C-alpha positions in Angstrom: 70.3 -87.7 -40.9 68.9 -89.1 -44.2 70.8 -90.9 -47.0 70.7 -87.4 -49.1 71.5 -85.4 -46.0 75.0 -87.1 -46.4 75.2 -86.9 -50.5 74.5 -84.8 -53.2 72.6 -86.6 -56.4 75.3 -85.0 -58.1 78.0 -86.5 -56.4 76.5 -89.7 -56.2 76.6 -89.9 -59.8 80.1 -88.9 -60.0 81.2 -91.4 -57.4 84.0 -93.6 -59.3 83.1 -97.1 -61.0 85.7 -99.1 -58.6 83.7 -100.2 -55.7 86.5 -99.2 -53.3 87.6 -96.1 -54.3 83.7 -95.0 -54.8 83.2 -96.3 -51.0 86.1 -94.4 -49.8 84.6 -91.4 -51.4 81.4 -91.5 -50.4 83.0 -91.8 -46.8 84.6 -88.5 -47.3 81.7 -86.9 -48.2 79.6 -88.4 -45.6 82.1 -87.6 -42.7 82.3 -84.1 -43.9 78.5 -83.6 -43.6 78.7 -85.0 -40.3 81.2 -82.8 -39.3 79.1 -79.7 -40.3 76.2 -81.1 -38.6 78.3 -81.3 -35.3 80.3 -77.8 -35.8 76.2 -76.3 -35.7 75.1 -78.2 -32.5 75.7 -76.8 -28.9 76.5 -80.2 -27.2 75.8 -78.5 -23.7 72.3 -78.3 -24.8 70.5 -82.2 -24.3 68.7 -81.9 -27.1 71.4 -81.1 -29.1 73.5 -83.9 -28.2 70.4 -86.3 -29.0 70.3 -84.8 -32.9 74.1 -85.8 -32.8 73.8 -89.1 -31.5 71.2 -89.5 -33.9 72.6 -88.1 -36.8 76.1 -90.3 -36.0 73.8 -93.2 -36.0 72.4 -92.1 -39.6 76.4 -92.1 -40.5 76.6 -95.6 -39.3 73.4 -96.6 -41.4 74.2 -95.2 -44.7 77.9 -96.1 -44.6 76.9 -99.7 -43.6 74.1 -99.7 -46.6 76.9 -98.1 -49.0 79.3 -101.4 -47.9 77.0 -103.7 -48.6 76.1 -102.1 -52.0 79.8 -102.2 -52.8 80.7 -105.4 -51.1 83.0 -103.9 -48.6 84.1 -106.2 -45.9 83.8 -106.1 -42.8 81.4 -103.3 -42.9 78.5 -105.4 -45.3 78.4 -108.0 -42.7 77.8 -105.7 -39.9 74.4 -104.5 -38.4 73.4 -101.5 -37.4 72.7 -101.2 -33.6 69.3 -100.1 -32.7 69.5 -96.4 -32.1 67.9 -97.0 -28.5 71.2 -98.5 -27.5 73.7 -96.7 -29.7 75.7 -94.6 -28.2 79.0 -91.8 -28.1 81.4 -95.4 -27.8 79.9 -96.7 -30.7 80.5 -94.0 -32.8 83.9 -93.4 -31.7 84.7 -97.6 -32.6 83.5 -97.2 -35.8 84.7 -94.2 -36.7 88.3 -95.8 -36.0 87.6 -99.2 -38.0 86.4 -97.3 -41.0 89.4 -94.8 -40.7 91.7 -97.9 -40.2 90.4 -99.0 -43.7 90.1 -95.8 -45.3 93.7 -95.4 -44.8 94.8 -98.6 -46.3 92.8 -97.9 -49.3 94.0 -94.6 -49.7 97.5 -95.6 -49.8 97.0 -98.4 -51.9 95.3 -95.7 -54.5 98.1 -93.9 -54.1 100.6 -96.4 -55.1 98.3 -97.8 -58.0 97.9 -94.3 -59.1 101.5 -93.5 -59.7 101.8 -97.0 -61.3 99.1 -95.8 -63.7 100.1 -92.2 -64.2 103.1 -89.8 -65.6 104.3 -87.0 -64.6 104.1 -84.2 -67.4 106.4 -81.0 -67.7 104.4 -77.7 -68.6 106.4 -78.2 -72.0 105.2 -81.4 -72.7 101.5 -80.2 -71.4 101.4 -77.6 -74.2 102.5 -79.9 -76.9 99.9 -82.1 -76.1 97.5 -79.5 -76.2 98.4 -78.2 -79.4 97.6 -81.5 -80.9 94.4 -82.0 -78.9 93.2 -78.3 -80.6 94.1 -80.0 -84.1 92.2 -83.5 -83.1 89.2 -81.5 -82.0 89.2 -79.8 -85.3 89.4 -82.9 -87.2 86.1 -84.6 -84.9 84.3 -81.4 -85.7 84.9 -82.0 -89.2 84.2 -85.6 -89.4 81.0 -86.8 -90.9 79.3 -88.3 -87.7 76.0 -88.0 -86.3 76.0 -85.3 -83.8 75.3 -88.0 -80.9 78.4 -89.2 -81.6 80.6 -86.3 -81.8 79.1 -85.1 -78.6 80.5 -88.2 -76.9 83.9 -88.3 -78.9 84.3 -84.2 -77.8 83.2 -85.1 -74.4 86.0 -88.0 -73.6 88.6 -85.4 -75.5 87.1 -82.8 -72.8 87.9 -85.1 -70.2 91.5 -85.5 -71.6 92.1 -82.1 -71.6 90.8 -81.8 -67.8 93.3 -85.0 -67.3 96.0 -82.6 -68.4 95.3 -79.7 -65.5 96.3 -82.5 -62.9 99.9 -83.0 -61.5 100.3 -86.4 -63.3 98.1 -87.7 -66.1 96.1 -91.0 -65.7 97.4 -93.3 -68.6 93.6 -94.8 -68.7 92.4 -91.6 -70.0 94.9 -91.8 -72.8 93.9 -95.3 -73.4 90.4 -94.0 -73.7 90.7 -91.5 -76.0 92.9 -93.6 -78.1 90.0 -96.3 -78.0 87.4 -94.0 -78.8 89.0 -92.3 -82.1 90.1 -95.8 -83.3 86.4 -96.7 -82.7 85.2 -94.6 -85.7 85.3 -95.8 -89.1 88.4 -94.2 -91.0 85.9 -93.2 -93.8 84.2 -90.6 -92.1 87.3 -88.6 -91.0 88.3 -85.8 -93.3 91.7 -86.7 -93.1 92.3 -90.4 -91.4 96.1 -90.1 -91.5 96.4 -86.6 -89.9 93.8 -87.9 -87.5 96.0 -91.1 -86.6 99.2 -88.7 -86.5 98.0 -86.5 -84.3 97.1 -89.5 -81.6 100.2 -90.8 -82.4 102.0 -87.6 -81.6 100.0 -87.3 -78.1 100.9 -90.8 -77.2 104.9 -90.3 -78.2 105.1 -86.7 -75.9 103.8 -89.2 -72.6 106.0 -92.1 -73.7 108.9 -90.0 -73.5 107.6 -88.5 -70.6 107.4 -91.9 -68.8 110.8 -92.7 -70.2 112.6 -89.8 -68.6 110.5 -90.5 -65.3 111.6 -94.3 -65.0 115.0 -93.5 -65.7 115.2 -91.1 -62.9 114.1 -93.1 -60.1 113.7 -97.0 -58.8 111.9 -99.4 -60.7 107.8 -99.8 -60.0 107.1 -102.5 -58.1 104.3 -104.4 -59.9 103.7 -107.1 -57.3 100.2 -107.5 -56.0 99.4 -105.1 -53.3 99.1 -106.5 -49.5 95.9 -107.6 -49.1 93.9 -105.3 -46.5 93.8 -106.3 -42.8 91.2 -105.6 -39.8 91.9 -103.2 -37.3 91.9 -105.6 -35.1 92.1 -109.4 -34.5 89.0 -109.2 -33.1 86.8 -107.7 -35.9 83.7 -109.6 -36.6 80.5 -110.3 -38.1 77.1 -108.7 -36.5 77.2 -105.5 -34.7 79.0 -102.8 -35.5 80.3 -102.0 -32.3 81.6 -103.9 -29.1 79.7 -105.7 -26.9 76.7 -106.1 -29.1 76.8 -109.6 -29.6 78.8 -110.5 -32.6 80.1 -113.4 -34.2 83.6 -114.5 -35.6 84.3 -113.4 -39.3 85.8 -115.7 -41.1 89.0 -114.8 -42.9 90.6 -111.1 -42.5 87.9 -109.6 -42.6 88.9 -107.7 -45.8 88.8 -108.3 -49.0 91.4 -109.4 -51.4 93.9 -106.2 -51.6 95.5 -107.5 -55.1 96.5 -105.2 -57.9 93.4 -103.9 -59.2 95.7 -102.2 -62.0 93.5 -100.1 -65.1 94.9 -100.9 -68.4 98.4 -100.4 -68.5 100.1 -98.0 -70.5 102.8 -100.3 -72.4 99.4 -102.3 -73.3 97.9 -99.3 -74.7 101.1 -98.7 -77.2 101.0 -102.3 -78.7 97.2 -101.9 -79.0 97.5 -98.4 -80.8 100.6 -100.0 -82.9 97.8 -102.0 -84.6 95.7 -99.6 -85.5 
């Protein structure tokens, strides 16, 4: 299987900016495509078994290439084994190591996601949508060039889409605040109304955040523990057992320290200075 058998150009363009999150998303898509190929093959047929082995080797090949691009250890330091010596055991070991890494990243992302998001009731979402409709009207009336207007409306649409999720990512709130504040006041039909609408959205989110924090134990803001390798003998070199690998220096995984995005409190303090 080739690179674009595992991911489409559209999916590639939509990968997250964060390297770990992008690697995780790529792995999810690639594994899904590999399972689809396996489901179409008759493994009692020797020819189909060879095709599966080739597809699995292709999976490892592209995953290690992506790991190198995103600097994801220990995978970025591994070599792709020759296809002539690659077998089912190599695939199973690589898959197990990859799953071990993905599990840690997924849990870490979930913890960070709760730190940087807030649950909104349907009532709160409806209030925000009302303010956003009015804000959209102000953007359309503003004396902006079409390119700037379109870019601002796109950011507003992303924020509206975020409201459809169970939890609102606070980074999206910060982005729309910054985008609106970056527009010179003179171009707005009413700068006071525009800032009031943004402030109203922040107030609704702030109230929801306060309620959430009052109903649960305080969220720890200590850095997450560093990611750990699946085994103490995870090493540099070949990707599978018995292929002449050399010891790794350090833990084998990058520092898993906290990668928090802009905090909500920081956004509030910043917006208060507008």
